[in-house]
MARKEMI-527785 format. One record per residue: residue in three letters; chain; x, y, z of N, C-alpha, C, O in turn. Coordinates in Angstrom, 3 decimals. Layout:
BEGIN
+------+------+----------+----------+----------+----------+----------+----------+----------+----------+----------+----------+----------+----------+
! code ! unit !    neast !   nnorth !      nup !   caeast !  canorth !     caup !    ceast !   cnorth !      cup !    oeast !   onorth !      oup !
+------+------+----------+----------+----------+----------+----------+----------+----------+----------+----------+----------+----------+----------+
!  ALA !    A !        X !        Y !        Z !        X !        Y !        Z !        X !        Y !        Z !        X !        Y !        Z !
...
+------+------+----------+----------+----------+----------+----------+----------+----------+----------+----------+----------+----------+----------+
//
This chain:
BEGIN
+------+------+----------+----------+----------+----------+----------+----------+----------+----------+----------+----------+----------+----------+
! code ! unit !    neast !   nnorth !      nup !   caeast !  canorth !     caup !    ceast !   cnorth !      cup !    oeast !   onorth !      oup !
+------+------+----------+----------+----------+----------+----------+----------+----------+----------+----------+----------+----------+----------+
!  MET !    A !  190.124 !   37.707 !  204.177 !  189.468 !   37.969 !  205.436 !  188.085 !   38.144 !  205.236 !  187.675 !   38.893 !  204.349 !
!  GLU !    A !  187.187 !   37.403 !  206.121 !  185.640 !   37.535 !  206.285 !  185.935 !   38.284 !  207.310 !  186.961 !   38.406 !  207.981 !
!  THR !    A !  184.424 !   38.998 !  207.362 !  183.860 !   39.622 !  208.527 !  182.520 !   39.097 !  209.021 !  181.781 !   38.502 !  208.236 !
!  ILE !    A !  182.116 !   39.328 !  210.517 !  181.122 !   38.888 !  210.890 !  180.302 !   40.009 !  211.890 !  180.874 !   40.252 !  212.953 !
!  LYS !    A !  179.597 !   40.391 !  211.749 !  178.982 !   41.431 !  212.873 !  178.644 !   40.527 !  213.798 !  178.321 !   39.368 !  213.539 !
!  VAL !    A !  178.728 !   41.199 !  215.304 !  178.559 !   39.939 !  216.541 !  177.678 !   40.963 !  217.819 !  178.394 !   41.530 !  218.645 !
!  SER !    A !  176.448 !   41.109 !  217.894 !  175.812 !   41.812 !  218.683 !  175.600 !   41.144 !  219.921 !  175.482 !   39.921 !  219.987 !
!  GLY !    A !  175.529 !   42.145 !  221.215 !  175.504 !   41.686 !  222.569 !  177.154 !   41.540 !  223.275 !  177.371 !   40.971 !  224.345 !
!  MET !    A !  177.962 !   42.034 !  222.615 !  179.336 !   42.154 !  223.422 !  179.408 !   43.632 !  223.814 !  179.022 !   44.581 !  223.133 !
!  SER !    A !  180.099 !   43.674 !  225.313 !  180.216 !   44.577 !  225.785 !  181.344 !   45.059 !  226.993 !  181.338 !   46.073 !  227.692 !
!  CYS !    A !  182.333 !   43.886 !  226.946 !  183.374 !   44.513 !  227.658 !  184.633 !   43.243 !  226.758 !  184.158 !   42.484 !  225.913 !
!  GLN !    A !  185.782 !   43.199 !  227.003 !  186.908 !   42.586 !  226.675 !  186.730 !   41.140 !  227.034 !  187.381 !   40.368 !  226.331 !
!  HIS !    A !  185.884 !   40.530 !  228.110 !  185.741 !   39.497 !  228.068 !  184.741 !   38.596 !  226.823 !  184.880 !   37.552 !  226.185 !
!  CYS !    A !  183.916 !   39.456 !  226.907 !  183.054 !   39.312 !  225.423 !  184.154 !   39.289 !  224.045 !  183.915 !   38.722 !  222.979 !
!  VAL !    A !  185.026 !   39.829 !  224.282 !  185.788 !   39.584 !  222.782 !  186.492 !   38.286 !  223.024 !  186.490 !   37.438 !  222.131 !
!  ALA !    A !  187.151 !   38.045 !  224.274 !  187.981 !   37.012 !  224.265 !  186.836 !   35.788 !  224.300 !  187.399 !   34.746 !  223.961 !
!  ALA !    A !  185.879 !   35.636 !  224.499 !  184.986 !   34.402 !  224.251 !  184.510 !   34.255 !  222.874 !  184.193 !   33.132 !  222.481 !
!  VAL !    A !  184.432 !   35.191 !  222.159 !  184.125 !   35.332 !  220.536 !  185.238 !   34.736 !  220.177 !  185.172 !   33.625 !  219.653 !
!  THR !    A !  186.642 !   35.455 !  220.424 !  187.869 !   35.215 !  219.905 !  187.680 !   33.627 !  220.028 !  187.322 !   32.982 !  219.043 !
!  LYS !    A !  187.918 !   33.044 !  221.208 !  188.113 !   31.858 !  221.383 !  187.117 !   30.751 !  220.750 !  187.691 !   29.748 !  220.327 !
!  ALA !    A !  185.794 !   30.783 !  220.631 !  184.610 !   30.133 !  220.089 !  185.203 !   29.907 !  218.433 !  185.200 !   28.837 !  217.825 !
!  LEU !    A !  185.606 !   30.989 !  218.018 !  186.032 !   30.965 !  216.630 !  187.220 !   30.337 !  216.210 !  187.306 !   29.623 !  215.211 !
!  GLU !    A !  188.355 !   30.679 !  217.172 !  189.791 !   29.995 !  216.989 !  189.221 !   28.202 !  217.197 !  189.716 !   27.315 !  216.503 !
!  GLU !    A !  188.339 !   27.970 !  218.052 !  188.507 !   26.338 !  217.922 !  187.529 !   25.860 !  216.509 !  187.465 !   24.665 !  216.221 !
!  LEU !    A !  186.954 !   26.672 !  215.862 !  186.727 !   26.051 !  214.619 !  187.891 !   25.691 !  213.857 !  188.815 !   26.480 !  213.659 !
!  HIS !    A !  187.854 !   24.241 !  213.328 !  188.987 !   23.819 !  212.236 !  188.720 !   24.628 !  210.913 !  187.681 !   24.688 !  210.255 !
!  GLY !    A !  189.797 !   25.162 !  210.725 !  189.624 !   26.012 !  209.391 !  189.554 !   27.714 !  209.364 !  189.654 !   28.430 !  208.368 !
!  VAL !    A !  189.396 !   28.039 !  210.469 !  189.307 !   29.382 !  210.957 !  190.487 !   29.922 !  211.711 !  190.768 !   29.490 !  212.829 !
!  ASP !    A !  191.249 !   30.952 !  211.058 !  192.367 !   31.230 !  211.842 !  192.606 !   32.778 !  211.789 !  191.608 !   33.312 !  211.307 !
!  GLU !    A !  193.282 !   33.409 !  212.015 !  193.887 !   34.957 !  212.204 !  192.422 !   35.818 !  212.732 !  191.915 !   36.747 !  212.104 !
!  VAL !    A !  191.933 !   35.277 !  213.975 !  190.540 !   35.838 !  214.431 !  191.075 !   37.082 !  215.147 !  192.046 !   37.138 !  215.901 !
!  THR !    A !  190.156 !   38.186 !  214.720 !  190.224 !   39.463 !  215.355 !  189.010 !   40.083 !  215.662 !  188.224 !   40.284 !  214.736 !
!  VAL !    A !  188.700 !   40.442 !  216.868 !  187.439 !   40.733 !  217.454 !  187.378 !   42.327 !  217.686 !  188.203 !   42.799 !  218.469 !
!  ASP !    A !  186.731 !   42.931 !  217.246 !  186.548 !   44.467 !  217.356 !  185.284 !   45.013 !  218.256 !  184.185 !   45.328 !  217.799 !
!  LEU !    A !  185.664 !   45.052 !  219.579 !  184.459 !   45.653 !  220.271 !  183.457 !   46.617 !  219.795 !  182.229 !   46.547 !  219.828 !
!  ALA !    A !  184.394 !   47.714 !  219.257 !  183.542 !   48.957 !  218.912 !  183.094 !   48.995 !  217.698 !  182.342 !   49.897 !  217.331 !
!  ALA !    A !  183.511 !   47.978 !  216.869 !  182.795 !   47.978 !  215.345 !  181.605 !   47.076 !  215.870 !  180.542 !   47.460 !  215.382 !
!  ALA !    A !  181.432 !   45.729 !  216.924 !  180.829 !   44.831 !  216.909 !  180.787 !   43.919 !  215.841 !  179.725 !   43.496 !  215.384 !
!  GLU !    A !  182.034 !   43.560 !  215.371 !  182.053 !   42.321 !  214.581 !  183.637 !   41.902 !  214.916 !  184.504 !   42.458 !  215.590 !
!  ALA !    A !  183.616 !   40.609 !  214.100 !  184.727 !   39.829 !  214.349 !  185.475 !   39.570 !  212.477 !  184.758 !   39.596 !  211.477 !
!  SER !    A !  186.724 !   39.385 !  212.455 !  187.203 !   39.497 !  211.158 !  188.039 !   37.832 !  211.444 !  188.339 !   37.374 !  212.546 !
!  PHE !    A !  188.236 !   37.261 !  210.261 !  188.853 !   35.914 !  210.250 !  189.410 !   35.147 !  208.850 !  188.876 !   35.303 !  207.752 !
!  ALA !    A !  190.233 !   34.546 !  209.025 !  190.619 !   34.136 !  207.660 !  189.925 !   32.636 !  207.618 !  190.090 !   31.786 !  208.494 !
!  ASN !    A !  189.182 !   32.488 !  206.528 !  188.317 !   30.843 !  206.599 !  188.682 !   30.334 !  205.633 !  188.755 !   30.872 !  204.528 !
!  SER !    A !  188.993 !   29.117 !  205.934 !  189.509 !   27.993 !  205.038 !  188.382 !   26.936 !  204.793 !  188.570 !   25.725 !  204.915 !
!  GLY !    A !  187.273 !   27.469 !  204.459 !  186.348 !   26.476 !  204.098 !  184.992 !   26.223 !  205.190 !  184.082 !   25.424 !  204.968 !
!  VAL !    A !  185.064 !   26.798 !  205.981 !  184.258 !   26.758 !  207.257 !  182.774 !   26.955 !  206.544 !  182.823 !   27.480 !  205.432 !
!  ALA !    A !  181.605 !   26.639 !  206.988 !  180.488 !   26.942 !  206.571 !  179.838 !   28.334 !  207.175 !  179.953 !   28.393 !  208.399 !
!  ARG !    A !  179.256 !   29.334 !  206.640 !  178.973 !   30.458 !  207.346 !  178.200 !   30.108 !  208.344 !  178.407 !   30.691 !  209.408 !
!  GLU !    A !  177.035 !   29.009 !  208.288 !  176.134 !   28.749 !  209.252 !  177.069 !   28.068 !  210.532 !  176.853 !   28.569 !  211.635 !
!  LYS !    A !  177.837 !   27.236 !  210.481 !  178.881 !   26.752 !  211.340 !  179.679 !   28.169 !  212.215 !  179.791 !   28.185 !  213.441 !
!  ILE !    A !  179.928 !   28.730 !  211.759 !  180.464 !   30.289 !  212.316 !  179.360 !   30.920 !  213.078 !  179.688 !   31.332 !  214.190 !
!  ARG !    A !  177.957 !   31.110 !  212.677 !  177.066 !   31.711 !  213.099 !  176.658 !   31.104 !  214.802 !  176.519 !   31.742 !  215.846 !
!  SER !    A !  176.559 !   29.702 !  214.535 !  176.053 !   28.697 !  215.456 !  177.660 !   28.934 !  216.670 !  177.534 !   29.029 !  217.890 !
!  ALA !    A !  178.667 !   28.970 !  216.132 !  179.480 !   29.040 !  217.114 !  179.204 !   30.290 !  218.070 !  179.022 !   30.174 !  219.282 !
!  ILE !    A !  179.197 !   31.253 !  217.515 !  178.999 !   32.427 !  218.204 !  177.578 !   32.382 !  218.844 !  177.602 !   32.717 !  220.028 !
!  SER !    A !  176.523 !   32.101 !  218.431 !  175.206 !   31.757 !  218.963 !  175.266 !   31.125 !  220.448 !  174.763 !   31.551 !  221.488 !
!  GLN !    A !  176.019 !   30.007 !  220.217 !  176.345 !   29.021 !  221.604 !  177.108 !   29.829 !  222.485 !  177.184 !   29.349 !  223.617 !
!  ILE !    A !  177.673 !   30.862 !  222.323 !  178.123 !   31.423 !  223.713 !  177.414 !   32.417 !  224.340 !  177.847 !   33.051 !  225.303 !
!  GLY !    A !  176.089 !   32.615 !  223.709 !  175.340 !   33.850 !  223.822 !  175.296 !   35.274 !  223.078 !  174.805 !   36.220 !  223.695 !
!  PHE !    A !  175.723 !   35.439 !  221.952 !  175.631 !   36.807 !  221.143 !  174.970 !   36.471 !  219.949 !  174.699 !   35.315 !  219.624 !
!  ASP !    A !  174.696 !   37.528 !  219.265 !  173.932 !   37.377 !  217.976 !  174.584 !   37.706 !  217.068 !  175.070 !   38.837 !  217.030 !
!  PRO !    A !  174.800 !   36.650 !  215.922 !  175.762 !   36.708 !  215.270 !  175.042 !   37.447 !  213.788 !  174.111 !   36.799 !  213.311 !
!  GLY !    A !  175.380 !   38.577 !  213.157 !  174.939 !   38.979 !  211.886 !  175.035 !   37.927 !  210.838 !  175.051 !   36.708 !  211.010 !
!  ASP !    A !  175.104 !   38.701 !  209.547 !  175.215 !   37.323 !  208.307 !  176.439 !   37.742 !  207.532 !  176.842 !   37.053 !  206.595 !
+------+------+----------+----------+----------+----------+----------+----------+----------+----------+----------+----------+----------+----------+
//
């Protein structure tokens, strides 16, 4: 499992949006988003980290490294 910080989430709607954005990436599975920790965990089958960061940015949140 990989983890990425996600800044800007404030509610369960935000969690659902990040979850959906990551699940739509082919090769990303088992997505879990933790609002309190401000991070997302997922199984990654070769998706570039920049593509994951871009998917999070496109929906209005700030991805960490």
